[in-house]
PyMOL commands that place a pseudoatom at each C-alpha (Angstrom):
pseudoatom trace, name=CA, resn=MET, resi=1, chain=A, elem=C, hetatm=0, pos=[-10.598, -12.537, -36.728]
pseudoatom trace, name=CA, resn=SER, resi=2, chain=A, elem=C, hetatm=0, pos=[-12.585, -15.609, -35.694]
pseudoatom trace, name=CA, resn=ARG, resi=3, chain=A, elem=C, hetatm=0, pos=[-14.723, -15.780, -32.538]
pseudoatom trace, name=CA, resn=LEU, resi=4, chain=A, elem=C, hetatm=0, pos=[-12.207, -18.187, -31.002]
pseudoatom trace, name=CA, resn=HIS, resi=5, chain=A, elem=C, hetatm=0, pos=[-9.324, -15.767, -31.623]
pseudoatom trace, name=CA, resn=LYS, resi=6, chain=A, elem=C, hetatm=0, pos=[-11.338, -12.862, -30.205]
pseudoatom trace, name=CA, resn=PHE, resi=7, chain=A, elem=C, hetatm=0, pos=[-12.192, -14.921, -27.120]
pseudoatom trace, name=CA, resn=ALA, resi=8, chain=A, elem=C, hetatm=0, pos=[-8.552, -15.978, -26.614]
pseudoatom trace, name=CA, resn=PHE, resi=9, chain=A, elem=C, hetatm=0, pos=[-7.412, -12.378, -27.022]
pseudoatom trace, name=CA, resn=ALA, resi=10, chain=A, elem=C, hetatm=0, pos=[-9.987, -11.172, -24.475]
pseudoatom trace, name=CA, resn=ILE, resi=11, chain=A, elem=C, hetatm=0, pos=[-8.966, -13.824, -21.944]
pseudoatom trace, name=CA, resn=ALA, resi=12, chain=A, elem=C, hetatm=0, pos=[-5.279, -12.971, -22.407]
pseudoatom trace, name=CA, resn=GLY, resi=13, chain=A, elem=C, hetatm=0, pos=[-6.123, -9.318, -21.742]
pseudoatom trace, name=CA, resn=VAL, resi=14, chain=A, elem=C, hetatm=0, pos=[-7.973, -10.172, -18.544]
pseudoatom trace, name=CA, resn=ILE, resi=15, chain=A, elem=C, hetatm=0, pos=[-5.141, -12.363, -17.299]
pseudoatom trace, name=CA, resn=SER, resi=16, chain=A, elem=C, hetatm=0, pos=[-2.529, -9.692, -18.011]
pseudoatom trace, name=CA, resn=THR, resi=17, chain=A, elem=C, hetatm=0, pos=[-4.620, -7.112, -16.177]
pseudoatom trace, name=CA, resn=ILE, resi=18, chain=A, elem=C, hetatm=0, pos=[-5.077, -9.360, -13.170]
pseudoatom trace, name=CA, resn=GLY, resi=19, chain=A, elem=C, hetatm=0, pos=[-1.415, -10.283, -13.035]
pseudoatom trace, name=CA, resn=PRO, resi=20, chain=A, elem=C, hetatm=0, pos=[0.217, -13.478, -11.888]
pseudoatom trace, name=CA, resn=ALA, resi=21, chain=A, elem=C, hetatm=0, pos=[-0.292, -14.915, -8.431]
pseudoatom trace, name=CA, resn=LYS, resi=22, chain=A, elem=C, hetatm=0, pos=[3.349, -14.167, -7.705]
pseudoatom trace, name=CA, resn=ALA, resi=23, chain=A, elem=C, hetatm=0, pos=[4.847, -11.168, -9.423]
pseudoatom trace, name=CA, resn=CYS, resi=24, chain=A, elem=C, hetatm=0, pos=[8.530, -11.972, -8.824]
pseudoatom trace, name=CA, resn=MET, resi=25, chain=A, elem=C, hetatm=0, pos=[10.563, -14.565, -10.627]
pseudoatom trace, name=CA, resn=MET, resi=26, chain=A, elem=C, hetatm=0, pos=[12.817, -14.785, -7.577]
pseudoatom trace, name=CA, resn=LEU, resi=27, chain=A, elem=C, hetatm=0, pos=[13.114, -13.169, -4.178]
pseudoatom trace, name=CA, resn=SER, resi=28, chain=A, elem=C, hetatm=0, pos=[15.594, -10.365, -3.610]
pseudoatom trace, name=CA, resn=SER, resi=29, chain=A, elem=C, hetatm=0, pos=[17.589, -9.977, -0.447]
pseudoatom trace, name=CA, resn=LEU, resi=30, chain=A, elem=C, hetatm=0, pos=[16.900, -7.257, 2.065]
pseudoatom trace, name=CA, resn=GLU, resi=31, chain=A, elem=C, hetatm=0, pos=[19.517, -4.512, 2.036]
pseudoatom trace, name=CA, resn=LEU, resi=32, chain=A, elem=C, hetatm=0, pos=[19.443, -2.931, 5.492]
pseudoatom trace, name=CA, resn=SER, resi=33, chain=A, elem=C, hetatm=0, pos=[21.280, 0.130, 4.165]
pseudoatom trace, name=CA, resn=ASP, resi=34, chain=A, elem=C, hetatm=0, pos=[18.156, 0.901, 2.086]
pseudoatom trace, name=CA, resn=VAL, resi=35, chain=A, elem=C, hetatm=0, pos=[16.709, 2.318, 5.303]
pseudoatom trace, name=CA, resn=LEU, resi=36, chain=A, elem=C, hetatm=0, pos=[18.796, 5.423, 4.587]
pseudoatom trace, name=CA, resn=MET, resi=37, chain=A, elem=C, hetatm=0, pos=[16.372, 6.125, 1.709]
pseudoatom trace, name=CA, resn=ALA, resi=38, chain=A, elem=C, hetatm=0, pos=[13.434, 6.300, 4.122]
pseudoatom trace, name=CA, resn=ASP, resi=39, chain=A, elem=C, hetatm=0, pos=[11.781, 9.640, 4.764]
pseudoatom trace, name=CA, resn=VAL, resi=40, chain=A, elem=C, hetatm=0, pos=[10.602, 8.482, 8.176]
pseudoatom trace, name=CA, resn=VAL, resi=41, chain=A, elem=C, hetatm=0, pos=[11.588, 5.626, 10.496]
pseudoatom trace, name=CA, resn=VAL, resi=42, chain=A, elem=C, hetatm=0, pos=[9.501, 5.072, 13.607]
pseudoatom trace, name=CA, resn=ILE, resi=43, chain=A, elem=C, hetatm=0, pos=[8.841, 2.641, 16.391]
pseudoatom trace, name=CA, resn=GLY, resi=44, chain=A, elem=C, hetatm=0, pos=[5.207, 2.210, 17.251]
pseudoatom trace, name=CA, resn=GLN, resi=45, chain=A, elem=C, hetatm=0, pos=[2.081, 0.106, 17.529]
pseudoatom trace, name=CA, resn=ALA, resi=46, chain=A, elem=C, hetatm=0, pos=[0.155, -0.949, 14.416]
pseudoatom trace, name=CA, resn=THR, resi=47, chain=A, elem=C, hetatm=0, pos=[-3.591, -0.366, 14.744]
pseudoatom trace, name=CA, resn=ASN, resi=48, chain=A, elem=C, hetatm=0, pos=[-6.660, -0.545, 12.501]
pseudoatom trace, name=CA, resn=TYR, resi=49, chain=A, elem=C, hetatm=0, pos=[-4.983, -2.945, 10.079]
pseudoatom trace, name=CA, resn=GLN, resi=50, chain=A, elem=C, hetatm=0, pos=[-7.172, -3.827, 7.117]
pseudoatom trace, name=CA, resn=ILE, resi=51, chain=A, elem=C, hetatm=0, pos=[-6.829, -5.223, 3.632]
pseudoatom trace, name=CA, resn=ILE, resi=52, chain=A, elem=C, hetatm=0, pos=[-8.187, -2.969, 0.898]
pseudoatom trace, name=CA, resn=GLU, resi=53, chain=A, elem=C, hetatm=0, pos=[-9.328, -5.226, -1.924]
pseudoatom trace, name=CA, resn=ASP, resi=54, chain=A, elem=C, hetatm=0, pos=[-9.101, -4.326, -5.591]
pseudoatom trace, name=CA, resn=HIS, resi=55, chain=A, elem=C, hetatm=0, pos=[-12.712, -4.889, -6.648]
pseudoatom trace, name=CA, resn=VAL, resi=56, chain=A, elem=C, hetatm=0, pos=[-12.014, -4.265, -10.343]
pseudoatom trace, name=CA, resn=GLN, resi=57, chain=A, elem=C, hetatm=0, pos=[-9.497, -7.118, -10.456]
pseudoatom trace, name=CA, resn=ARG, resi=58, chain=A, elem=C, hetatm=0, pos=[-11.908, -9.380, -8.559]
pseudoatom trace, name=CA, resn=GLU, resi=59, chain=A, elem=C, hetatm=0, pos=[-14.691, -8.664, -11.065]
pseudoatom trace, name=CA, resn=GLN, resi=60, chain=A, elem=C, hetatm=0, pos=[-12.316, -9.374, -13.959]
pseudoatom trace, name=CA, resn=TRP, resi=61, chain=A, elem=C, hetatm=0, pos=[-11.268, -12.621, -12.265]
pseudoatom trace, name=CA, resn=GLN, resi=62, chain=A, elem=C, hetatm=0, pos=[-14.881, -13.701, -11.858]
pseudoatom trace, name=CA, resn=ARG, resi=63, chain=A, elem=C, hetatm=0, pos=[-15.558, -13.045, -15.557]
pseudoatom trace, name=CA, resn=TYR, resi=64, chain=A, elem=C, hetatm=0, pos=[-12.466, -15.094, -16.416]
pseudoatom trace, name=CA, resn=LEU, resi=65, chain=A, elem=C, hetatm=0, pos=[-13.617, -17.978, -14.198]
pseudoatom trace, name=CA, resn=GLU, resi=66, chain=A, elem=C, hetatm=0, pos=[-16.984, -18.072, -15.996]
pseudoatom trace, name=CA, resn=HIS, resi=67, chain=A, elem=C, hetatm=0, pos=[-15.172, -19.269, -19.137]
pseudoatom trace, name=CA, resn=LEU, resi=68, chain=A, elem=C, hetatm=0, pos=[-13.461, -22.214, -17.434]
pseudoatom trace, name=CA, resn=SER, resi=69, chain=A, elem=C, hetatm=0, pos=[-14.666, -25.749, -17.017]
pseudoatom trace, name=CA, resn=PRO, resi=70, chain=A, elem=C, hetatm=0, pos=[-16.011, -26.632, -13.541]
pseudoatom trace, name=CA, resn=GLU, resi=71, chain=A, elem=C, hetatm=0, pos=[-12.773, -28.510, -12.765]
pseudoatom trace, name=CA, resn=GLN, resi=72, chain=A, elem=C, hetatm=0, pos=[-10.587, -25.594, -13.853]
pseudoatom trace, name=CA, resn=ARG, resi=73, chain=A, elem=C, hetatm=0, pos=[-12.795, -23.146, -11.937]
pseudoatom trace, name=CA, resn=GLU, resi=74, chain=A, elem=C, hetatm=0, pos=[-12.482, -25.214, -8.761]
pseudoatom trace, name=CA, resn=ALA, resi=75, chain=A, elem=C, hetatm=0, pos=[-8.680, -25.321, -9.112]
pseudoatom trace, name=CA, resn=GLN, resi=76, chain=A, elem=C, hetatm=0, pos=[-8.551, -21.511, -9.461]
pseudoatom trace, name=CA, resn=ALA, resi=77, chain=A, elem=C, hetatm=0, pos=[-11.171, -20.648, -6.829]
pseudoatom trace, name=CA, resn=GLU, resi=78, chain=A, elem=C, hetatm=0, pos=[-8.785, -20.569, -3.867]
pseudoatom trace, name=CA, resn=ARG, resi=79, chain=A, elem=C, hetatm=0, pos=[-7.103, -17.352, -4.950]
pseudoatom trace, name=CA, resn=SER, resi=80, chain=A, elem=C, hetatm=0, pos=[-7.253, -14.986, -1.989]
pseudoatom trace, name=CA, resn=TRP, resi=81, chain=A, elem=C, hetatm=0, pos=[-5.286, -11.904, -3.050]
pseudoatom trace, name=CA, resn=PHE, resi=82, chain=A, elem=C, hetatm=0, pos=[-4.659, -9.804, -6.111]
pseudoatom trace, name=CA, resn=LEU, resi=83, chain=A, elem=C, hetatm=0, pos=[-1.866, -7.458, -7.152]
pseudoatom trace, name=CA, resn=GLY, resi=84, chain=A, elem=C, hetatm=0, pos=[-4.080, -4.421, -6.645]
pseudoatom trace, name=CA, resn=ASP, resi=85, chain=A, elem=C, hetatm=0, pos=[-4.833, -5.311, -3.006]
pseudoatom trace, name=CA, resn=TYR, resi=86, chain=A, elem=C, hetatm=0, pos=[-2.956, -3.457, -0.289]
pseudoatom trace, name=CA, resn=ALA, resi=87, chain=A, elem=C, hetatm=0, pos=[-3.012, -2.988, 3.472]
pseudoatom trace, name=CA, resn=ARG, resi=88, chain=A, elem=C, hetatm=0, pos=[-3.864, 0.208, 5.311]
pseudoatom trace, name=CA, resn=PHE, resi=89, chain=A, elem=C, hetatm=0, pos=[-3.124, 0.767, 8.984]
pseudoatom trace, name=CA, resn=ASN, resi=90, chain=A, elem=C, hetatm=0, pos=[-2.186, 3.383, 11.531]
pseudoatom trace, name=CA, resn=ILE, resi=91, chain=A, elem=C, hetatm=0, pos=[1.006, 3.637, 13.522]
pseudoatom trace, name=CA, resn=GLU, resi=92, chain=A, elem=C, hetatm=0, pos=[0.772, 4.996, 17.055]
pseudoatom trace, name=CA, resn=ILE, resi=93, chain=A, elem=C, hetatm=0, pos=[4.273, 6.440, 17.251]
pseudoatom trace, name=CA, resn=SER, resi=94, chain=A, elem=C, hetatm=0, pos=[6.335, 6.025, 20.389]
pseudoatom trace, name=CA, resn=THR, resi=95, chain=A, elem=C, hetatm=0, pos=[9.782, 6.905, 18.957]
pseudoatom trace, name=CA, resn=VAL, resi=96, chain=A, elem=C, hetatm=0, pos=[10.887, 8.759, 15.827]
pseudoatom trace, name=CA, resn=LEU, resi=97, chain=A, elem=C, hetatm=0, pos=[14.288, 7.606, 14.598]
pseudoatom trace, name=CA, resn=ARG, resi=98, chain=A, elem=C, hetatm=0, pos=[14.322, 9.587, 11.351]
pseudoatom trace, name=CA, resn=GLY, resi=99, chain=A, elem=C, hetatm=0, pos=[12.153, 12.347, 9.915]
pseudoatom trace, name=CA, resn=GLU, resi=100, chain=A, elem=C, hetatm=0, pos=[9.494, 14.472, 11.529]
pseudoatom trace, name=CA, resn=VAL, resi=101, chain=A, elem=C, hetatm=0, pos=[6.179, 12.893, 12.476]
pseudoatom trace, name=CA, resn=GLU, resi=102, chain=A, elem=C, hetatm=0, pos=[4.256, 12.503, 15.703]
pseudoatom trace, name=CA, resn=GLY, resi=103, chain=A, elem=C, hetatm=0, pos=[1.104, 11.039, 17.141]
pseudoatom trace, name=CA, resn=VAL, resi=104, chain=A, elem=C, hetatm=0, pos=[-0.744, 8.647, 14.871]
pseudoatom trace, name=CA, resn=ILE, resi=105, chain=A, elem=C, hetatm=0, pos=[-0.041, 8.407, 11.156]
pseudoatom trace, name=CA, resn=GLY, resi=106, chain=A, elem=C, hetatm=0, pos=[-1.806, 6.556, 8.335]
pseudoatom trace, name=CA, resn=VAL, resi=107, chain=A, elem=C, hetatm=0, pos=[0.221, 4.068, 6.303]
pseudoatom trace, name=CA, resn=THR, resi=108, chain=A, elem=C, hetatm=0, pos=[-0.275, 1.907, 3.240]
pseudoatom trace, name=CA, resn=TRP, resi=109, chain=A, elem=C, hetatm=0, pos=[1.617, -1.263, 2.473]
pseudoatom trace, name=CA, resn=ASP, resi=110, chain=A, elem=C, hetatm=0, pos=[1.463, -2.547, -1.087]
pseudoatom trace, name=CA, resn=ASN, resi=111, chain=A, elem=C, hetatm=0, pos=[3.245, -5.861, -0.853]
pseudoatom trace, name=CA, resn=SER, resi=112, chain=A, elem=C, hetatm=0, pos=[2.079, -6.683, -4.372]
pseudoatom trace, name=CA, resn=THR, resi=113, chain=A, elem=C, hetatm=0, pos=[4.845, -9.160, -4.962]
pseudoatom trace, name=CA, resn=PHE, resi=114, chain=A, elem=C, hetatm=0, pos=[3.782, -11.463, -2.117]
pseudoatom trace, name=CA, resn=GLY, resi=115, chain=A, elem=C, hetatm=0, pos=[0.370, -10.343, -0.903]
pseudoatom trace, name=CA, resn=GLU, resi=116, chain=A, elem=C, hetatm=0, pos=[-0.312, -8.848, 2.482]
pseudoatom trace, name=CA, resn=PRO, resi=117, chain=A, elem=C, hetatm=0, pos=[-1.023, -10.886, 5.595]
pseudoatom trace, name=CA, resn=ALA, resi=118, chain=A, elem=C, hetatm=0, pos=[-4.699, -11.046, 6.567]
pseudoatom trace, name=CA, resn=SER, resi=119, chain=A, elem=C, hetatm=0, pos=[-3.901, -9.548, 9.971]
pseudoatom trace, name=CA, resn=MET, resi=120, chain=A, elem=C, hetatm=0, pos=[-1.059, -7.864, 11.817]
pseudoatom trace, name=CA, resn=SER, resi=121, chain=A, elem=C, hetatm=0, pos=[-0.360, -7.896, 15.535]
pseudoatom trace, name=CA, resn=LYS, resi=122, chain=A, elem=C, hetatm=0, pos=[0.077, -4.545, 17.272]
pseudoatom trace, name=CA, resn=GLY, resi=123, chain=A, elem=C, hetatm=0, pos=[3.809, -4.897, 17.695]
pseudoatom trace, name=CA, resn=PRO, resi=124, chain=A, elem=C, hetatm=0, pos=[5.639, -2.664, 18.580]
pseudoatom trace, name=CA, resn=TYR, resi=125, chain=A, elem=C, hetatm=0, pos=[7.463, -2.492, 15.275]
pseudoatom trace, name=CA, resn=LEU, resi=126, chain=A, elem=C, hetatm=0, pos=[10.270, -0.524, 13.739]
pseudoatom trace, name=CA, resn=ILE, resi=127, chain=A, elem=C, hetatm=0, pos=[8.849, 0.626, 10.404]
pseudoatom trace, name=CA, resn=ALA, resi=128, chain=A, elem=C, hetatm=0, pos=[10.595, 2.596, 7.671]
pseudoatom trace, name=CA, resn=LEU, resi=129, chain=A, elem=C, hetatm=0, pos=[8.373, 4.726, 5.455]
pseudoatom trace, name=CA, resn=ARG, resi=130, chain=A, elem=C, hetatm=0, pos=[8.590, 6.863, 2.369]
pseudoatom trace, name=CA, resn=ALA, resi=131, chain=A, elem=C, hetatm=0, pos=[6.419, 9.762, 1.350]
pseudoatom trace, name=CA, resn=SER, resi=132, chain=A, elem=C, hetatm=0, pos=[4.035, 9.095, -1.501]
pseudoatom trace, name=CA, resn=GLY, resi=133, chain=A, elem=C, hetatm=0, pos=[5.553, 9.956, -4.858]
pseudoatom trace, name=CA, resn=THR, resi=134, chain=A, elem=C, hetatm=0, pos=[9.159, 9.717, -3.678]
pseudoatom trace, name=CA, resn=PRO, resi=135, chain=A, elem=C, hetatm=0, pos=[11.552, 7.378, -5.493]
pseudoatom trace, name=CA, resn=LEU, resi=136, chain=A, elem=C, hetatm=0, pos=[11.193, 3.656, -4.934]
pseudoatom trace, name=CA, resn=LEU, resi=137, chain=A, elem=C, hetatm=0, pos=[14.055, 1.452, -3.872]
pseudoatom trace, name=CA, resn=PRO, resi=138, chain=A, elem=C, hetatm=0, pos=[15.918, -0.137, -6.798]
pseudoatom trace, name=CA, resn=LEU, resi=139, chain=A, elem=C, hetatm=0, pos=[14.935, -3.409, -8.420]
pseudoatom trace, name=CA, resn=ARG, resi=140, chain=A, elem=C, hetatm=0, pos=[17.482, -6.068, -7.515]
pseudoatom trace, name=CA, resn=GLY, resi=141, chain=A, elem=C, hetatm=0, pos=[15.950, -9.041, -9.289]
pseudoatom trace, name=CA, resn=PRO, resi=142, chain=A, elem=C, hetatm=0, pos=[15.041, -10.009, -12.835]
pseudoatom trace, name=CA, resn=SER, resi=143, chain=A, elem=C, hetatm=0, pos=[11.403, -8.887, -12.583]
pseudoatom trace, name=CA, resn=ALA, resi=144, chain=A, elem=C, hetatm=0, pos=[8.782, -7.275, -10.398]
pseudoatom trace, name=CA, resn=THR, resi=145, chain=A, elem=C, hetatm=0, pos=[5.347, -5.738, -10.556]
pseudoatom trace, name=CA, resn=ILE, resi=146, chain=A, elem=C, hetatm=0, pos=[5.417, -2.143, -9.360]
pseudoatom trace, name=CA, resn=LEU, resi=147, chain=A, elem=C, hetatm=0, pos=[2.144, -0.304, -8.856]
pseudoatom trace, name=CA, resn=PRO, resi=148, chain=A, elem=C, hetatm=0, pos=[1.577, 3.374, -8.041]
pseudoatom trace, name=CA, resn=ASP, resi=149, chain=A, elem=C, hetatm=0, pos=[1.071, 4.432, -4.430]
pseudoatom trace, name=CA, resn=PRO, resi=150, chain=A, elem=C, hetatm=0, pos=[-2.454, 3.305, -3.574]
pseudoatom trace, name=CA, resn=GLU, resi=151, chain=A, elem=C, hetatm=0, pos=[-3.329, 6.313, -1.383]
pseudoatom trace, name=CA, resn=PRO, resi=152, chain=A, elem=C, hetatm=0, pos=[-1.109, 9.285, -2.169]
pseudoatom trace, name=CA, resn=GLY, resi=153, chain=A, elem=C, hetatm=0, pos=[-2.061, 11.116, 1.036]
pseudoatom trace, name=CA, resn=LEU, resi=154, chain=A, elem=C, hetatm=0, pos=[-0.569, 8.425, 3.282]
pseudoatom trace, name=CA, resn=TRP, resi=155, chain=A, elem=C, hetatm=0, pos=[2.937, 7.191, 4.034]
pseudoatom trace, name=CA, resn=SER, resi=156, chain=A, elem=C, hetatm=0, pos=[4.059, 3.967, 2.303]
pseudoatom trace, name=CA, resn=VAL, resi=157, chain=A, elem=C, hetatm=0, pos=[6.064, 1.150, 3.860]
pseudoatom trace, name=CA, resn=LEU, resi=158, chain=A, elem=C, hetatm=0, pos=[9.607, 1.119, 2.473]
pseudoatom trace, name=CA, resn=GLN, resi=159, chain=A, elem=C, hetatm=0, pos=[10.150, -2.034, 0.431]
pseudoatom trace, name=CA, resn=ALA, resi=160, chain=A, elem=C, hetatm=0, pos=[12.318, -2.837, -2.566]
pseudoatom trace, name=CA, resn=PRO, resi=161, chain=A, elem=C, hetatm=0, pos=[10.545, -4.814, -5.291]
pseudoatom trace, name=CA, resn=CYS, resi=162, chain=A, elem=C, hetatm=0, pos=[10.624, -8.554, -4.541]
pseudoatom trace, name=CA, resn=ALA, resi=163, chain=A, elem=C, hetatm=0, pos=[12.350, -7.989, -1.168]
pseudoatom trace, name=CA, resn=PRO, resi=164, chain=A, elem=C, hetatm=0, pos=[10.939, -8.074, 2.370]
pseudoatom trace, name=CA, resn=PRO, resi=165, chain=A, elem=C, hetatm=0, pos=[9.362, -4.890, 3.762]
pseudoatom trace, name=CA, resn=PHE, resi=166, chain=A, elem=C, hetatm=0, pos=[10.968, -2.663, 6.384]
pseudoatom trace, name=CA, resn=ILE, resi=167, chain=A, elem=C, hetatm=0, pos=[8.633, -3.824, 9.144]
pseudoatom trace, name=CA, resn=PHE, resi=168, chain=A, elem=C, hetatm=0, pos=[10.465, -5.470, 12.043]
pseudoatom trace, name=CA, resn=GLU, resi=169, chain=A, elem=C, hetatm=0, pos=[9.619, -6.307, 15.628]
pseudoatom trace, name=CA, resn=SER, resi=170, chain=A, elem=C, hetatm=0, pos=[11.163, -3.442, 17.566]
pseudoatom trace, name=CA, resn=GLN, resi=171, chain=A, elem=C, hetatm=0, pos=[13.384, -5.710, 19.687]
pseudoatom trace, name=CA, resn=SER, resi=172, chain=A, elem=C, hetatm=0, pos=[14.677, -7.827, 16.776]
pseudoatom trace, name=CA, resn=GLU, resi=173, chain=A, elem=C, hetatm=0, pos=[18.289, -7.999, 15.611]
pseudoatom trace, name=CA, resn=ARG, resi=174, chain=A, elem=C, hetatm=0, pos=[17.351, -6.291, 12.348]
pseudoatom trace, name=CA, resn=ALA, resi=175, chain=A, elem=C, hetatm=0, pos=[15.675, -3.422, 14.209]
pseudoatom trace, name=CA, resn=GLU, resi=176, chain=A, elem=C, hetatm=0, pos=[18.808, -2.986, 16.329]
pseudoatom trace, name=CA, resn=ALA, resi=177, chain=A, elem=C, hetatm=0, pos=[21.017, -3.043, 13.207]
pseudoatom trace, name=CA, resn=ILE, resi=178, chain=A, elem=C, hetatm=0, pos=[18.808, -0.409, 11.556]
pseudoatom trace, name=CA, resn=GLN, resi=179, chain=A, elem=C, hetatm=0, pos=[19.019, 1.820, 14.630]
pseudoatom trace, name=CA, resn=GLU, resi=180, chain=A, elem=C, hetatm=0, pos=[22.813, 1.551, 14.514]
pseudoatom trace, name=CA, resn=LEU, resi=181, chain=A, elem=C, hetatm=0, pos=[22.827, 2.457, 10.800]
pseudoatom trace, name=CA, resn=LEU, resi=182, chain=A, elem=C, hetatm=0, pos=[20.608, 5.463, 11.424]
pseudoatom trace, name=CA, resn=SER, resi=183, chain=A, elem=C, hetatm=0, pos=[22.645, 6.729, 14.376]
pseudoatom trace, name=CA, resn=ALA, resi=184, chain=A, elem=C, hetatm=0, pos=[25.860, 6.542, 12.292]
pseudoatom trace, name=CA, resn=ALA, resi=185, chain=A, elem=C, hetatm=0, pos=[24.316, 8.284, 9.254]
pseudoatom trace, name=CA, resn=PRO, resi=186, chain=A, elem=C, hetatm=0, pos=[24.254, 12.071, 8.831]
pseudoatom trace, name=CA, resn=GLN, resi=187, chain=A, elem=C, hetatm=0, pos=[20.782, 13.512, 9.338]
for i in range(1, 187): cmd.bond("trace and resi %d" % i, "trace and resi %d" % (i + 1))
show_as sticks, trace
zoom trace
């Protein structure tokens, strides 16, 4: 195998490890009834929101950029998130709509298909969660990138691949619809 082929193979490996900037070919719709798959649904304030960066992917990206021309490097330099990044925050619970939790709980949100926002207001929000290791919601689109739970000891935001997360302002129409679904469902 020539040096050029080895180099191309190495670059292809780095790119496949890093993943595309957007991991969904198309967006999937939100199915409010998916909330019935949640282990816990709460209303509360979001605190201590932070983005946990995937340093391994960033190092791989930097090595990839070193092999580009200055023009190509400049065009790629604005990348701000990677598939391995996720958000971690606490929820100060005011109301439990489903499940058994109280006080303040730790949560992760791996919105790998879209990237997480840099910040999050306190809310209050209605947030549906699943326990780490429990089944994910079904894939409703042609593709998605699905990563393992980033911190198995914490709750994870309920979110179907390529669909919006179950994080809603507590007074929104969607939050009201979810509360109606939960009150009609057997516990």
